[in-house]
N, C-alpha and C positions, 0 to 999 in steps of 0.2 A: 809504255807503248801507247802511241796515239790512237784515239778512236777515229781520227780522220779530220777533215777540214770542215769547220762550222763557220757560217757567215751569219751575223746578227744585224738586221736592218733596224734602225732606230735605237742604236746601242747606247746613246747617252741619255735616253729617256728613263723614266722611273723603272719600268720593268727591264729594259735593256741592260742597265747597269748590273742588276742582280743576275740576269741570265748569262751575261759574259762571264761573271765570276763563277757561277755554277758549272758552266760548260768547261771552263778552263780547269777548274779543280777536278773535273771528271775525266780529264785526259784528252780533251779536244784541242786542236790548233785553231784558235779563234781569230777571225777578222771582224773587228767592230766597225760598223758602217753607220755614219751619221752625216747630216748636212755639213756640219762644221768640222768633222774629222777629229773631234776631241777625244780625250780619254779620262777615265775615272782613276783617281790616285790609288784606289784599292785594287785595280787590275794588276795581274802579273806582268812582268816586263815582256814576256813573250807574246802578249796580245798585240796584233797588228791593227792599225787604225786606217780607215779610208774615208775621205770626204766625198760624199755622193748625194745628189738629189735624185731619188728614184723616179721622179716624174719627168726628168730630162730624157728626151727620146734617145734610146739606145745606151744610156749611161750605165745602167745596171748590167746589161749584157756584156758591154765592153770591159767593165771592171771585173766581172766574174771570171773572165778568161776561160780556162779549162773546166771550171765548175767547182762544186763543193759537195760534200757528203750530206750535209744538212743545212738548210737555210731557215733561220728563225726570223719571222717578220712581225714586228710590233706595230707597223704603220701601214697596214693594208686595209683599204676601204673601197668596197665596190667592185664593179665589173672590170674596170681598167686594170686594177692591180691584180685581180685574179687572172686575167688573160696574160698579163706580163709574166707572172710566175709560170703559168701553163706553157707559155712560149719558150721557157727555159728548162722544160722538164728533162730534156736530154742532157742537161748539165747539172741538175740538182738531184741528189739521191733521194731525199725526202724533205719535207717542210713541216714546220710548226708555226701556226699563224694565230695571232690573238684576235678573237672575236669578242662578243659581249653578251651578257645575260639580258641585255635590252632587246634581244631578238624575239623573246617569248611574248605570246599573247594568251589571254585567258579564253574560256569557253564562249564568251560573248564578243570576242574580237577586240578586247581592250588591251592596251599595252602601255609602255612608257610614253609613247607619242600621244596618248589620249588622256594623260593624267590631269591636265588642266581643263578638260571639258566637263560639262555637267554629267555626273554619274560615269566619269571616264576612268576612275581609278581601277586598275586591273585587280582581279581577285584570283590569284593563282592557287593551284594545289600546294600543300606544304608537305614535303619539299617538292621543288620543281625538278623533274627528271629531264634528261636530254630528249626524250620522246614527246615532250610537250610541244604543241603546235607553235609555229612562229608566224610573225607578220609576213605579209606578202613581200617578195623582193621588189626593189625599185631604186630610184635615185633621189627620192624626196627627202629622206631623213637619215640620220646616223643608223638607226635600227634597220631600215629597209635596205640601206647600202651594205650593211654587214650580212644580212641574209642573202643578198645577191652574191656577195663575195663567197660565202659558204657554199652555195649551190654550184657556182661555177667551178670551184676547186674540187668539190666532191665528185663532180661529173668527170673529172680527168684523173680519178684515183688510180686507174690502171697504169698510167704512165708517170704520175707524180703522187706518191702517198703523202697525204696531208693530215696532220692532227690539228683540229680547230679547237681552241680553248675559249669557252664562253665565260669570261671573267666577271666576277661580282664587283662590288664597290672597292676598287683598288686603294690600298693604303700603304704607307711607309715613306721614308725620306724621298726627296726629289719630285714629289707630286706637284703638278702645276695647279691643281684644284683640290687641295687637301681638306677633306671634310672635318678632320679633327681641329682645324683652325677655329671653327665655330666656338668650341669650348675652351681651347687653349688661350685664345686672345681674351676672352671674357675673364678668365682667371688672372691673366697677366695684367689686365686693366683694373683688377680689384673688385670685380663684380661678385656680389655675395648671394644673389638670387638669380634664378633662371625659370623660364616658363617653357613647359613642354606640352604640346598638343597630343591628342589621342592617349592621354595618361602616360606618355613616355613609353608606351608598349610597342611602338612600331619597330619592325625589324627589316633592315635592308642589308642582306648578307655581304659582309666584307671579305676581301682576300688580300693577304699581305704579299708584297712583291717576292719575298723569299719562297712562299708557297707556289706562286706562279712559276718561278724559276725552277723549282723542283719538278713541277709537271713538265716543263720544257726539257729539262735534263733527261727525264725518263722517256718522254716521247721521242727524243733524238736517238736514244738507244734502241727503241722499239718502233720502227717506222710502220705506219698503217694509215688508212683513210678512216677517220673517225671524228666524232664531235664529243667533247667532254666539258663538263662544268669545271670551273676553277673557283674555289671558295675556301675560306678558313674552316677549321673544325667546329667553330661556334658561330652562331648568328645572334650576337647580343642585341638587346633592345636599346633604344635611344637613351633611356634612363641608365642602363648599365654602362653604356659607353661614357656618358657624362660622369658617372661615379668613378669609373676606372681612371679617367683623366684627372679628376680631383685627387685621387690617391697618388698618382705619379707626381703631381705638383705639390702634394702635401697641403691641400686646401679643403675647406668644407663649404658647401654651397646649399642653400635652401632651395628646394625644387618645388615649384608650384605646378601642379598637374591640372590639365584642362581636358575635360571629356570632349571628344570629337575634334573637329578641324581647328586650326589657329583662330583664336577669338577675335582678333582685329588685325587686318593686314598680314604682316609677316611675323607678328608676335607669336612665339611658341613654335615657329617652324624652323627646323634644322635641315641640314643637307641630307639627313637620313629619314626625314619625316614623310611617312606614307600612310595611307588609310588601311592598307592590308599588307600582311607580311610577304616579303620576297626572300625565300630561303631555297638555296640550291642543294640538290641531292648529289653527294660526292661518291656514291656507291660505284658507279661505272669506272671512275678513275682508279679506284682501288682494284677493281677486277681486271681492267684492261692493262694497267701499267704497274700495278703493285704500289700505287701511290700511298704515302703516309705524310701527313703535314709536317712541315719543319717547325712551325710555331703556331701559337694561337693569338687571338686578338689582344688580350690583356698583356701577355708576355712580350709582345712586340712593341707595345706603346711607348716605353721609356725612350727608345731611340728616336721614334717619330716625334715625340713631344720636344725632345732636346733639339732636334733639327728645326722644328717650327719656331721654337723660342729664339734660336740663333738667327733665323731668317728675319724675324720681327725686330731684333735688337736694333734700336735706333732708326727704324724705318716705318713708314706708313704701310699698313697692310695692303693698300691698293697698289703701292709701288713694288712690294715684295711679291705679291700674287695677283698680277693683272688679269690672268685667266679666271681667277676666282671672282673677281669683280665683274667680268663679262658674263659669267654663267649665273651668278646669284644676285648681282646688283648691290647697291648701297644699303638696302634694307637688311642685309646680313648682320650688321652691327648697329642697327638703329636703336640705340639705348634710350633715346628720348621717348620714342613710341612705346618701348617696353616699360619704362618707368611710369609713363602716363597710364598705361593699362593696369599696372600693379597698384598704383594709387587708388584707382577705382575698385579694383579687386579687394584691397584692404578695407575700404569704406563699406563695401558690400558685406564683408564678414561681420 
């Protein structure tokens, strides 16, 4: 028996692929919506696909027709998208919308947007509950747009129940900016030493796509207006992540630990490197939805590493992951700078 009609916006993205599978397996009749209208080879034959740019005026409303029982939105940002969904409330039974843990700010008003400012690194409580204050809504940054999106949607909860999922550092196959690339590429390139700032103890809570998909599945079955964190059962340190990837690839790497910030430029800085831990509290998801994680970080790594290695095979990393280059820059794999610092480090010992 079908649970009803589910529409997934951003279906061919990293989370969307997993969400379509989870909803289909749970008995929903799924329409996978993306700009290109493509499909994942692992989707069931019954999944319908639709090509749609949700920013084209009236396109989503026209395609939606008589509506759906649940709409899952991976690509909602800011006021415009919130009002688009609210305007379709009479045709959407409920919605599940991906937000971000980047919305939080600490007691001194510091958040992800202030990290590069002097004394701008946020120092959150451990763990961060959904009641933690957020940055002010606005249009200036990703974080402020996500807060505006959340507030606009929560304000129409009487007519459109919306579950907002504040995702951590998303990982798994099909990621456009895979943080694991930092260690995987080094190992594939034969690097035998690595430098980790803050003694490798930094924690930036990850979430695997299958865990996000499970939260989506549960929220679709239990409509309501709520905000929930989305994170893995563990929040490994940078050093633990590095060691786990070593184990998957069967390598051994000497780790040079540095107290405090990166010692020179970007040497010792990874995509997880932060001065203070970011760990999300998952208690509310368990209470609200009966959520139990599908996988943990280490358990999920082999599939991710295999996918990354396949993407890199015979390709320059900048061609394989152009978004990674845009976000982190060339310094991500500046081996010359790293070796120069290590040479000085060895002399100093």
